C-alpha positions in Angstrom: -37.4 -42.9 11.1 -36.7 -40.5 8.6 -37.3 -36.9 9.7 -38.5 -38.1 12.7 -37.8 -38.0 16.7 -37.2 -40.9 18.3 -40.3 -42.0 20.2 -38.8 -44.1 22.8 -35.5 -45.3 24.6 -34.4 -48.7 25.0 -31.6 -51.3 24.9 -29.8 -52.3 21.9 -32.4 -54.8 19.7 -35.4 -52.8 21.2 -36.5 -51.1 18.2 -38.5 -47.7 17.6 -41.4 -48.1 14.6 -40.1 -46.4 11.6 -42.1 -43.9 9.4 -42.7 -44.3 5.7 -39.9 -42.8 3.9 -38.8 -42.5 0.2 -38.1 -45.7 -1.7 -34.1 -46.6 -2.7 -35.1 -49.5 -4.8 -37.8 -49.4 -7.8 -38.9 -52.7 -7.4 -39.5 -53.0 -3.6 -39.8 -50.8 -0.9 -36.7 -50.0 1.1 -36.7 -51.8 4.7 -35.5 -49.4 7.6 -31.9 -49.6 8.7 -31.1 -50.3 12.1 -29.1 -47.1 13.8 -27.5 -48.0 17.1 -27.2 -44.5 18.4 -26.4 -42.4 21.3 -26.7 -38.4 20.4 -23.3 -37.6 20.5 -20.9 -35.9 17.7 -20.0 -39.6 16.3 -23.5 -40.8 16.1 -25.1 -37.2 14.8 -22.5 -38.4 11.2 -24.8 -40.9 11.1 -28.3 -39.4 11.9 -27.3 -36.3 9.5 -26.5 -38.4 6.6 -29.7 -40.7 7.2 -31.8 -37.6 7.3 -30.5 -36.0 4.3 -30.6 -39.1 2.2 -34.5 -39.6 3.0 -33.6 -42.9 4.1 -36.0 -44.9 6.5 -34.5 -46.0 9.9 -35.4 -47.4 13.1 -33.4 -45.9 16.1 -31.9 -48.2 18.5 -30.7 -46.4 21.6 -27.1 -47.6 23.0 -27.2 -45.8 26.6 -23.4 -45.6 26.6 -23.4 -44.3 30.1 -25.0 -47.5 31.2 -22.4 -49.9 29.2 -24.7 -50.8 26.6 -22.2 -50.7 24.3 -20.5 -53.4 25.8 -23.2 -56.0 25.7 -22.6 -59.1 23.8 -25.1 -58.5 21.3 -23.7 -55.1 20.1 -20.6 -56.9 20.3 -21.4 -58.9 17.0 -22.4 -55.2 15.1 -19.8 -53.5 16.5 -16.4 -55.0 17.3 -14.9 -52.1 18.9 -18.2 -51.5 21.5 -18.3 -48.2 19.8 -21.5 -46.4 18.5 -22.9 -45.8 15.8 -23.3 -48.7 13.9 -25.9 -50.0 11.5 -27.6 -52.8 9.9 -28.9 -52.7 6.5 -31.2 -55.3 5.9 -30.6 -54.6 2.1 -27.1 -54.3 1.7 -25.3 -55.4 -1.4 -26.9 -58.2 -3.3 -29.9 -57.2 -1.0 -28.4 -59.1 1.7 -28.2 -57.8 5.3 -24.6 -56.3 6.2 -23.6 -54.5 9.4 -21.1 -52.0 9.8 -19.3 -50.2 12.7 -17.1 -47.0 12.5 -18.7 -43.7 11.4 -16.7 -42.9 8.4 -16.9 -46.4 7.1 -20.9 -45.9 7.6 -20.9 -42.6 5.7 -18.8 -43.8 2.8 -21.4 -46.9 2.4 -24.7 -44.7 2.8 -22.6 -42.5 0.2 -22.1 -45.0 -2.4 -25.6 -46.5 -1.7 -27.7 -43.6 -2.3 -25.4 -42.2 -5.0 -25.5 -38.6 -2.6 -22.8 -36.5 -0.8 -20.1 -38.7 -2.1 -19.0 -38.1 -5.6 -18.3 -41.1 -7.7 -15.7 -39.0 -9.8 -12.2 -40.2 -8.4 -10.8 -36.3 -8.1 -14.4 -35.2 -6.4 -13.8 -38.3 -4.2 -10.5 -37.5 -3.1 -11.6 -33.9 -1.9 -14.4 -35.6 0.2 -12.2 -38.2 1.5 -9.2 -36.0 2.4 -11.4 -33.8 5.0 -13.6 -37.0 5.8 -10.7 -38.5 7.4 -8.7 -35.3 8.7 -11.6 -35.3 11.2 -11.9 -39.2 11.9 -7.7 -38.7 12.6 -7.4 -34.8 13.9 -10.8 -33.0 14.7 -12.5 -35.4 16.3 -9.8 -37.4 18.5 -8.6 -33.8 19.6 -11.9 -32.1 20.5 -12.7 -35.0 22.7 -9.8 -34.9 24.7 -10.5 -31.3 25.1 -13.7 -32.1 26.1 -12.8 -34.9 28.4 -9.9 -33.2 30.5 -11.6 -29.5 30.3 -14.9 -31.0 31.3 -15.1 -34.6 32.4 -11.3 -35.1 34.4 -11.9 -35.7 38.0 -8.3 -34.3 38.4 -7.2 -31.1 36.7 -4.4 -31.2 34.7 -3.4 -27.7 33.0 -0.7 -29.0 30.9 -3.3 -32.0 29.2 -6.2 -29.0 28.9 -3.6 -26.8 27.1 -1.9 -29.3 25.1 -5.2 -30.3 23.4 -6.9 -26.8 23.5 -3.8 -25.2 21.6 -3.6 -28.2 19.3 -7.6 -28.1 18.5 -7.2 -24.3 17.6 -4.5 -25.1 15.2 -7.3 -27.5 13.5 -9.8 -25.1 13.8 -7.1 -22.7 11.7 -6.4 -25.1 9.1 -10.3 -25.2 8.8 -10.7 -21.8 8.6 -8.1 -21.4 6.0 -9.9 -24.3 3.8 -13.3 -22.5 4.1 -11.9 -19.1 3.0 -12.6 -19.7 -0.9 -15.2 -22.3 -0.8 -18.5 -22.9 1.0 -17.7 -26.2 2.1 -14.7 -28.2 2.7 -14.8 -30.4 -0.5 -16.3 -27.6 -2.5 -20.0 -29.0 -2.5 -21.5 -30.3 0.3 -20.5 -33.8 1.4 -20.2 -36.4 4.1 -17.0 -34.5 4.8 -19.4 -31.8 6.2 -21.7 -34.2 8.0 -18.5 -35.4 9.8 -17.3 -32.4 11.8 -20.4 -30.2 12.2 -21.2 -32.1 15.2 -17.2 -31.7 16.6 -17.2 -28.1 16.1 -20.9 -27.0 17.7 -19.4 -27.5 20.8 -16.4 -24.5 20.5 -17.4 -22.9 23.4 -17.1 -26.3 25.8 -14.0 -26.9 23.6 -12.1 -23.1 25.2 -12.4 -21.7 21.5 -13.6 -18.6 20.2 -15.2 -18.5 16.8 -15.0 -14.9 15.8 -11.0 -15.6 15.4 -12.3 -18.0 12.6 -15.0 -16.0 10.2 -14.9 -18.9 7.2 -15.6 -21.6 9.9 -18.2 -19.7 11.6 -19.9 -18.9 8.5 -19.5 -22.4 7.3 -20.6 -23.9 10.6 -24.2 -21.5 10.3 -24.7 -22.6 7.0 -24.4 -26.4 7.8 -26.3 -26.0 10.8 -29.2 -24.3 8.9 -30.1 -27.5 7.1 -33.2 -28.8 7.9 -32.0 -32.4 7.9 -29.0 -31.2 10.0 -31.2 -29.9 12.7 -33.4 -33.1 12.5 -30.1 -35.2 12.9 -28.6 -33.5 15.6 -31.9 -33.1 17.4 -32.5 -36.8 17.3 -32.8 -38.7 20.8 -31.4 -35.7 22.8 -34.0 -35.9 25.6 -32.0 -39.4 26.1 -29.4 -37.9 27.5 -31.5 -36.2 30.3 -30.6 -37.0 34.1 -27.2 -38.8 33.3 -24.2 -37.1 35.2 -21.4 -37.2 33.1 -19.1 -36.7 36.5 -21.3 -39.3 38.5 -18.1 -42.2 39.4 -20.0 -44.9 38.2 -20.7 -43.2 34.6 -17.4 -42.5 34.6 -16.0 -46.0 35.1 -18.3 -47.0 32.3 -16.8 -44.7 29.8 -13.2 -44.1 30.7 -12.5 -47.1 32.8 -12.1 -49.6 30.5 -9.5 -52.3 29.3 -9.1 -55.4 27.2 -11.6 -57.9 28.3 -11.0 -61.9 27.7 -12.0 -63.2 24.4 
């Protein structure tokens, strides 16, 4: 539901009614994209993009604390058992397509709409470099910081220092990049959408944003965008009452091994 808030939580397959939004076809109304989502930095990437593009969408909560990401029906959409994922009923050739992995979803939506992902090859490379930098570096390192600093049942000082320091280095890389440009790829793009949720947690990550003035300016600028506000507010109420230190929750989130096919 572009521009709106989740009206109800539910299991994968329980769809909330979408609001009317812009058309993406001159001949037929856009069918809402199904967004399989939980309010996390990775989830925010896609909710922000959908809001920025004013695409109609239906929110389908995937409660990762209850293990809904491991349900067989969700596995058909996301083979890695991770949200976010989308199903676009009007995919290439007008046929349904499901997509998992946040970076792939951002690129797909950028190509679909022609927004925030340039068609010029040089400009596109600029965006892709920073998108994959987030996927391969910023996100994983920030995730490890969150885990060992905030959720681990055993305090491991070496692990905390290792990941806090590496994340600090990445913040420095980002700060230098933003010294002479407003956004990571020059113009606002899916690269900025990918990074904003992960840098928004700087305090819990053991970082001091005053050390990175250009990053701080960028973060404030991106978070001030109305679509970003809506995207990062989507479904926040779903997390209420969930104790991330509950052993049962941690067993679901952190204790998984390969499952028989």
